C-alpha positions as CSV (number, residue, x, y, z in Angstrom):
1,X,-17.3,-7.4,-10.2
2,X,-17.6,-3.6,-9.8
3,X,-15.5,-1.0,-7.9
4,X,-12.1,-1.8,-9.3
5,X,-11.3,1.9,-9.9
6,X,-9.8,4.5,-7.4
7,X,-9.5,8.2,-7.9
8,X,-11.2,11.1,-9.6
9,X,-9.0,13.0,-12.1
10,X,-6.1,10.6,-11.6
11,X,-7.9,7.3,-11.9
12,X,-6.4,3.8,-11.4
13,X,-8.2,0.6,-12.4
14,X,-6.5,-2.7,-11.6
15,X,-7.2,-6.0,-13.2
16,X,-6.2,-9.7,-13.1
17,X,-6.0,-12.5,-10.5
18,X,-3.3,-14.0,-8.4
19,X,-3.1,-17.1,-10.5
20,X,-4.2,-15.7,-13.8
21,X,-1.7,-15.1,-16.7
22,X,-1.1,-11.5,-15.7
23,X,-2.2,-8.6,-13.6
24,X,-2.0,-4.9,-14.3
25,X,-3.5,-1.4,-14.2
26,X,-5.0,1.2,-16.4
27,X,-4.0,4.7,-15.3
28,X,-6.3,7.4,-16.7
29,X,-5.9,11.1,-16.2
30,X,-2.1,11.3,-16.3
31,X,-1.2,14.7,-17.9
32,X,0.7,14.7,-21.2
33,X,4.4,15.5,-21.6
34,X,5.8,13.7,-18.6
35,X,8.9,11.6,-19.3
36,X,8.2,8.0,-18.3
37,X,9.8,4.7,-18.9
38,X,9.5,1.2,-17.5
39,X,12.8,1.4,-15.5
40,X,11.4,4.3,-13.4
41,X,8.4,2.1,-12.5
42,X,10.5,-1.0,-12.0
43,X,12.6,0.4,-9.1
44,X,9.4,0.6,-7.0
45,X,8.2,-2.8,-8.2
46,X,11.5,-4.3,-7.0
47,X,10.8,-3.0,-3.5
48,X,7.6,-5.0,-3.3
49,X,8.3,-8.2,-5.3
50,X,8.3,-11.5,-3.4
51,X,11.1,-13.9,-2.6
52,X,13.7,-11.3,-1.6
53,X,14.3,-12.7,1.9
54,X,13.3,-15.6,4.0
55,X,10.8,-13.3,5.7
56,X,8.5,-13.1,2.7
57,X,6.7,-15.5,0.5
58,X,9.0,-17.6,-1.6
59,X,6.9,-17.2,-4.7
60,X,9.4,-16.1,-7.4
61,X,8.0,-13.4,-9.5
62,X,10.2,-11.0,-11.5
63,X,7.3,-8.4,-11.4
64,X,8.6,-6.9,-14.6
65,X,6.2,-4.2,-15.8
66,X,5.4,-3.4,-19.4
67,X,3.9,-0.1,-20.6
68,X,1.5,-1.0,-23.3
69,X,-0.1,2.4,-24.1
70,X,-0.2,6.1,-23.3
71,X,3.4,6.9,-24.1
72,X,5.2,8.1,-27.3
73,X,8.6,8.9,-28.6
74,X,9.5,10.3,-32.0
75,X,12.5,8.0,-32.1
76,X,15.1,10.5,-30.9
77,X,13.7,11.7,-27.6
78,X,12.6,9.9,-24.4
79,X,9.2,8.3,-24.0
80,X,6.6,10.8,-22.8
81,X,3.0,10.5,-21.7
82,X,0.4,11.5,-24.2
83,X,-2.5,12.1,-21.9
84,X,-4.1,8.8,-23.1
85,X,-4.8,5.9,-20.7
86,X,-1.6,4.2,-19.7
87,X,-1.9,0.4,-19.7
88,X,0.5,-1.5,-17.5
89,X,1.0,-5.3,-17.5
90,X,2.8,-7.6,-15.1
91,X,3.1,-11.3,-16.0
92,X,2.4,-14.0,-13.4
93,X,5.2,-16.5,-13.9
94,X,5.4,-18.6,-10.7
95,X,1.8,-19.7,-9.8
96,X,1.4,-23.0,-8.0
97,X,-2.4,-23.5,-8.1
98,X,-2.0,-27.1,-7.0
99,X,-1.2,-25.8,-3.5
100,X,-4.8,-24.9,-3.2
101,X,-6.4,-28.0,-4.5
102,X,-7.1,-29.5,-1.0
103,X,-8.9,-26.3,0.2
104,X,-11.0,-25.5,-2.9
105,X,-14.2,-26.2,-1.0
106,X,-13.1,-24.9,2.4
107,X,-13.3,-21.4,3.7
108,X,-10.1,-20.1,5.2
109,X,-10.9,-18.3,8.5
110,X,-9.8,-14.6,8.3
111,X,-9.8,-14.7,4.5
112,X,-12.3,-13.4,1.9
113,X,-13.3,-17.0,0.8
114,X,-16.7,-17.0,2.4
115,X,-17.7,-13.4,1.6
116,X,-16.7,-13.7,-2.1
117,X,-18.7,-16.9,-2.3
118,X,-21.7,-15.3,-0.5
119,X,-21.7,-12.3,-2.8
120,X,-20.8,-13.7,-6.2
121,X,-21.7,-17.4,-5.9
122,X,-18.2,-18.2,-7.1
123,X,-14.7,-17.7,-5.8
124,X,-11.2,-18.3,-7.2
125,X,-9.6,-20.5,-4.6
126,X,-6.2,-20.3,-6.3
127,X,-4.6,-17.9,-4.0
128,X,-7.8,-15.9,-3.5
129,X,-8.1,-14.4,-7.0
130,X,-8.8,-10.7,-6.8
131,X,-8.7,-10.8,-3.0
132,X,-5.0,-11.8,-3.1
133,X,-2.3,-9.3,-2.1
134,X,-0.8,-10.1,-5.5
135,X,-3.2,-7.4,-6.9
136,X,-1.2,-4.7,-5.0
137,X,1.7,-5.1,-7.5
138,X,-0.4,-3.2,-10.0
139,X,-1.0,-0.4,-7.4
140,X,2.8,0.0,-6.9
141,X,3.2,0.4,-10.7
142,X,0.5,3.0,-10.8
143,X,1.9,4.8,-7.8
144,X,5.2,5.2,-9.6
145,X,3.4,7.2,-12.3
146,X,1.6,9.2,-9.7
147,X,5.0,10.2,-8.2
148,X,6.0,11.7,-11.6
149,X,3.0,14.1,-11.4
150,X,3.9,15.4,-7.9
151,X,7.7,15.7,-8.3
152,X,9.0,17.8,-5.4
153,X,7.0,15.7,-2.9
154,X,8.9,13.0,-1.1
155,X,7.0,9.9,0.0
156,X,8.6,7.4,2.3
157,X,7.3,4.4,4.3
158,X,8.5,2.4,7.1
159,X,7.4,-0.6,9.2
160,X,7.2,0.7,12.8
161,X,5.7,-2.2,14.7
162,X,5.7,-6.0,14.2
163,X,3.3,-7.8,16.5
164,X,3.8,-6.2,20.0
165,X,7.3,-5.0,19.2
166,X,7.5,-1.3,18.2
167,X,10.5,0.7,17.2
168,X,12.2,3.2,19.4
169,X,11.2,6.5,17.7
170,X,14.3,8.3,19.2
171,X,16.4,6.0,17.0
172,X,14.4,6.7,13.8
173,X,16.9,6.9,10.8
174,X,15.4,6.9,7.3
175,X,18.8,5.8,5.9
176,X,18.3,2.4,7.7
177,X,15.0,1.6,5.9
178,X,16.8,0.1,2.8
179,X,19.4,-1.7,4.9
180,X,17.2,-4.4,6.4
181,X,14.5,-6.8,5.1
182,X,11.7,-5.0,7.1
183,X,11.9,-1.4,5.8
184,X,12.6,-0.6,9.5
185,X,14.0,2.8,10.5
186,X,15.4,1.5,13.8
187,X,18.4,-0.8,13.1
188,X,18.3,-2.4,16.6
189,X,14.6,-3.2,16.3
190,X,15.3,-4.7,12.9
191,X,17.8,-7.1,14.4
192,X,15.4,-8.1,17.1
193,X,12.6,-8.7,14.6
194,X,14.8,-11.2,12.7
195,X,14.8,-13.6,15.6
196,X,11.1,-12.9,16.4
197,X,9.9,-13.5,12.8
198,X,12.1,-16.5,12.3
199,X,10.3,-18.2,15.2
200,X,6.9,-17.2,13.8
201,X,7.8,-18.4,10.3
202,X,9.2,-21.8,11.5
203,X,6.1,-22.4,13.6
204,X,3.9,-22.0,10.4
205,X,2.1,-19.0,11.9
206,X,2.0,-15.3,11.0
207,X,1.9,-11.9,12.7
208,X,0.6,-8.4,12.0
209,X,2.3,-5.1,11.7
210,X,2.0,-1.3,11.6
211,X,3.3,0.8,8.7
212,X,3.9,4.5,8.7
213,X,3.9,6.6,5.5
214,X,5.1,10.2,5.4
215,X,4.8,12.7,2.6
216,X,7.0,15.8,2.7
217,X,6.9,18.8,0.4
218,X,3.1,18.9,0.0
219,X,2.1,22.6,0.0
220,X,-0.8,24.0,2.0
221,X,-4.1,23.8,0.2
222,X,-4.6,20.3,-1.2
223,X,-7.8,18.7,-0.3
224,X,-11.4,19.8,-0.3
225,X,-14.2,19.9,2.3
226,X,-16.6,18.4,2.9
227,X,-16.5,15.2,1.0
228,X,-13.1,15.4,-0.7
229,X,-11.0,15.7,2.5
230,X,-7.4,14.7,2.0
231,X,-7.4,12.6,5.2
232,X,-10.7,11.0,4.3
233,X,-9.3,9.9,0.9
234,X,-6.0,8.7,2.5
235,X,-8.0,6.6,4.9
236,X,-10.0,5.1,2.1
237,X,-6.9,4.4,0.1
238,X,-5.1,2.7,2.9
239,X,-8.1,0.7,4.0
240,X,-8.5,-0.6,0.4
241,X,-5.1,-2.4,0.8
242,X,-5.5,-6.1,1.4
243,X,-5.4,-7.1,5.1
244,X,-5.5,-3.5,6.5
245,X,-7.8,-3.2,9.5
246,X,-7.1,0.3,10.8
247,X,-5.8,3.7,9.7
248,X,-4.9,6.8,11.6
249,X,-3.6,10.3,10.6
250,X,-1.1,12.2,12.7
251,X,-1.7,11.4,16.4
252,X,-4.7,9.3,15.4
253,X,-6.2,7.2,18.2
254,X,-3.8,8.7,20.6
255,X,-5.5,12.1,20.2
256,X,-8.3,10.8,22.4
257,X,-5.8,10.9,25.3
258,X,-4.7,14.5,24.7
259,X,-6.1,17.7,26.2
260,X,-7.0,20.6,23.9
261,X,-3.8,22.4,24.9
262,X,-1.7,19.3,24.1
263,X,-3.4,18.6,20.8
264,X,-3.4,22.1,19.4
265,X,-0.6,22.5,16.8
266,X,0.4,26.0,17.8
267,X,1.7,28.4,15.1
268,X,4.4,31.1,14.8
269,X,5.9,33.0,11.9
270,X,9.0,31.3,10.6
271,X,12.3,32.9,9.5
272,X,11.1,33.0,5.9
273,X,7.9,34.8,6.9
274,X,5.7,31.7,6.3
275,X,3.6,30.0,9.0
276,X,5.4,27.5,11.2
277,X,3.7,24.8,13.3
278,X,5.3,23.9,16.6
279,X,3.9,20.3,16.5
280,X,2.1,18.0,14.1
281,X,-0.6,16.1,15.9
282,X,-2.9,16.8,13.0
283,X,-0.6,14.8,10.6
284,X,-0.3,17.7,8.2
285,X,-4.1,18.0,7.5
286,X,-6.7,20.4,9.0
287,X,-10.3,20.5,7.8
288,X,-9.4,18.0,5.2
289,X,-6.8,20.4,3.6
290,X,-3.0,20.1,3.8
291,X,-1.2,22.5,6.1
292,X,2.2,22.4,4.4
293,X,3.6,20.1,7.2
294,X,4.6,16.5,6.7
295,X,1.5,14.3,6.0
296,X,1.7,11.3,8.4
297,X,-0.5,8.2,7.9
298,X,-0.3,4.9,9.7
299,X,-2.1,1.7,9.0
300,X,-2.4,-1.7,10.7
301,X,-2.1,-5.0,8.8
302,X,-3.6,-8.1,10.2
303,X,-1.7,-11.4,10.3
304,X,-1.6,-13.5,7.1
305,X,-4.7,-15.7,7.1
306,X,-3.0,-18.6,5.4
307,X,-1.2,-20.5,8.1
308,X,-0.2,-24.1,8.8
309,X,-1.9,-24.4,12.2
310,X,-5.2,-26.4,11.9
311,X,-8.2,-24.1,12.2
312,X,-11.9,-24.9,12.5
313,X,-14.0,-23.9,9.6
314,X,-16.9,-25.0,7.3
315,X,-17.0,-25.9,3.6
316,X,-19.2,-24.8,0.7
317,X,-21.4,-27.8,1.3
318,X,-22.3,-26.7,4.8
319,X,-20.1,-29.2,6.6
320,X,-17.9,-28.4,9.6
321,X,-14.3,-29.3,9.1
322,X,-10.7,-28.2,9.7
323,X,-8.3,-26.4,7.4
324,X,-4.5,-26.2,7.0
325,X,-3.2,-23.8,4.3
326,X,-0.1,-25.1,2.6
327,X,2.0,-23.2,0.1
328,X,4.1,-20.1,0.0
329,X,2.9,-17.3,2.3
330,X,4.2,-14.2,4.0
331,X,4.7,-14.7,7.8
332,X,4.3,-10.9,8.0
333,X,2.4,-9.5,5.0
334,X,3.0,-6.1,6.5
335,X,6.6,-6.1,5.3
336,X,5.6,-5.9,1.6
337,X,2.8,-3.5,2.4
338,X,5.3,-0.7,2.9
339,X,5.8,0.1,-0.8
340,X,2.0,-0.4,-1.3
341,X,1.2,2.2,1.3
342,X,3.7,4.6,-0.4
343,X,2.0,4.0,-3.8
344,X,-1.5,4.7,-2.4
345,X,-0.2,7.9,-0.8
346,X,1.2,9.0,-4.1
347,X,-2.0,8.1,-6.0
348,X,-4.2,10.2,-3.6
349,X,-1.8,13.1,-3.7
350,X,-1.5,13.1,-7.5
351,X,-5.3,13.1,-7.7
352,X,-5.7,15.9,-5.1
353,X,-3.0,18.0,-6.8
354,X,-4.8,17.8,-10.2
355,X,-8.2,18.6,-8.6
356,X,-6.6,21.5,-6.7
357,X,-5.1,22.9,-9.9
358,X,-8.4,22.5,-11.7
359,X,-10.2,24.6,-9.1
360,X,-7.6,27.0,-8.0
361,X,-5.3,27.2,-11.0
362,X,-2.0,26.5,-9.3
């Protein structure tokens, strides 16, 4: 299976399966001399790990990350990166492969079962193997390292819509994101979502969501036309996340409803003599290059494919049948996609920063 690596100068290769002994990542291209320890990575892992509320899968994984290579200490000082590949390992400790025994020959509608079988002639039915969202834990670990490279850049994500229920943007408060189980910046919407998702969960169904990731502090100049555009690579990164079906930058699809006058992000000279934009429909990127404004990216996550409602399908023997997927599944996988989106933003920006420095020197 090829194409397990993302990035250019900052490269992340993930490995492992949902029900294998462990998953992890190899981070290649991290500059030397950066202080790094497992605790700094763990705080981001803890945001994504399962079983933290009744609204996520009850699979119990500690998601403790181990750094196996690429760091060094002389015994007195802190661990620092050496410039060598950094190997990260996360043990799988709470697999229940028996939950999938009844469906090992059946293709789950909306899942990658059929396409993996069609391509490789084999599939890991135990939670989906490489196609499982379990793989994204390794991305979060790699994203924590990426953040160390671009210190000064703040990356924050939030869930802004669950099913048809969107937040009130006039009530956006970043301080609320860590105060509810949904990473929601609107406290009232978060309360409403509790009742809504409880009903979805109890019915054995699932629902989709929209996540918004914002990066602040990115200077003007990161990104490269024509085939290294910052927004192009952000779109690719977000679309690579399991269950993501759409990505937009800035105004995104809504830009189609704007006139040229409305869409243009007019400019003035700020009090510090630097350019100042009056709006940010472009999402902080023009011509594939950062403008110095906040970079704004949203992505849509489909409903979890594993549900208790009987669905029509076929099996690997060519027979028509029905399927019910038992086990422990997220009623809204978009919730835990928030820290994953942050990680992918960090990975892209770290890579773009290193490439920019390599060409322009600063």
